[in-house]
C-alpha positions in Angstrom: -198.6 59.8 -90.8 -198.6 60.3 -94.6 -200.1 57.9 -97.0 -198.0 56.0 -99.5 -198.6 57.7 -102.9 -198.7 54.3 -104.6 -201.6 53.3 -102.3 -203.5 56.4 -103.2 -203.1 55.8 -106.9 -204.2 52.2 -106.6 -207.2 53.2 -104.4 -208.4 55.6 -107.1 -208.1 53.2 -110.0 -208.7 49.6 -108.7 -211.7 47.8 -109.9 -211.4 44.5 -108.0 -209.3 42.3 -105.8 -208.1 38.8 -106.8 -208.6 36.2 -104.1 -207.8 32.5 -104.5 -207.9 30.1 -101.6 -204.4 28.9 -100.5 -203.1 26.2 -102.9 -206.1 26.3 -105.2 -205.0 28.0 -108.5 -207.8 28.4 -110.9 -206.6 29.1 -114.5 -210.1 29.6 -115.8 -210.9 32.4 -113.4 -207.6 34.1 -113.9 -208.0 34.0 -117.7 -211.5 35.3 -117.5 -210.5 38.2 -115.2 -207.6 39.1 -117.6 -210.1 39.3 -120.5 -212.9 41.0 -118.6 -210.7 43.6 -116.9 -208.1 44.1 -119.7 -208.1 47.9 -119.3 -208.8 48.0 -115.5 -206.7 47.4 -112.5 -207.2 44.3 -110.3 -205.4 44.2 -107.0 -203.2 41.2 -105.9 -202.1 40.9 -102.3 -198.4 40.2 -101.4 -199.6 37.0 -99.7 -201.3 35.8 -102.9 -198.1 36.5 -104.8 -196.0 34.5 -102.4 -198.5 31.7 -102.3 -198.5 31.4 -106.1 -194.9 32.4 -106.8 -194.7 30.0 -109.7 -197.4 32.1 -111.4 -195.6 35.5 -111.1 -195.4 35.7 -114.9 -199.2 36.0 -115.0 -199.8 38.0 -111.8 -197.2 40.6 -112.5 -198.7 41.8 -115.8 -201.7 44.0 -116.4 -204.5 44.0 -115.3 -203.0 42.7 -112.0 -201.3 45.2 -109.7 -199.5 44.3 -106.5 -201.3 46.0 -103.6 -199.3 48.0 -101.0 -200.1 49.1 -97.5 -201.0 52.7 -96.9 -198.3 53.1 -94.3 -195.5 51.1 -92.7 -197.3 51.2 -89.3 -200.3 49.4 -90.8 -198.0 46.9 -92.6 -196.3 46.0 -89.3 -199.6 45.7 -87.5 -200.9 43.2 -90.1 -197.7 41.2 -89.9 -197.9 41.0 -86.1 -201.5 40.0 -86.2 -201.1 37.4 -88.9 -198.1 35.9 -86.9 -200.4 35.3 -83.9 -203.1 33.5 -85.9 -202.8 29.7 -85.7 -202.6 28.0 -89.1 
């Protein structure tokens, strides 16, 4: 099982991970992070991107970087587990 090269690159260079509770966009925090980590990479999960799809213009530009799974096997595992969690 080989690792995704994009994953390895992100793992080496990431400085943080953006987490916002579902439905609670915080413009002040996002603006501060953009200024503070202007030249560093901050990870954004695919779930966060789909939750705040109306903000893709901000979240798809540096310093934010969409995170990827290290392998398809792990991605499928996470999808199956998340489907079984009651919401």
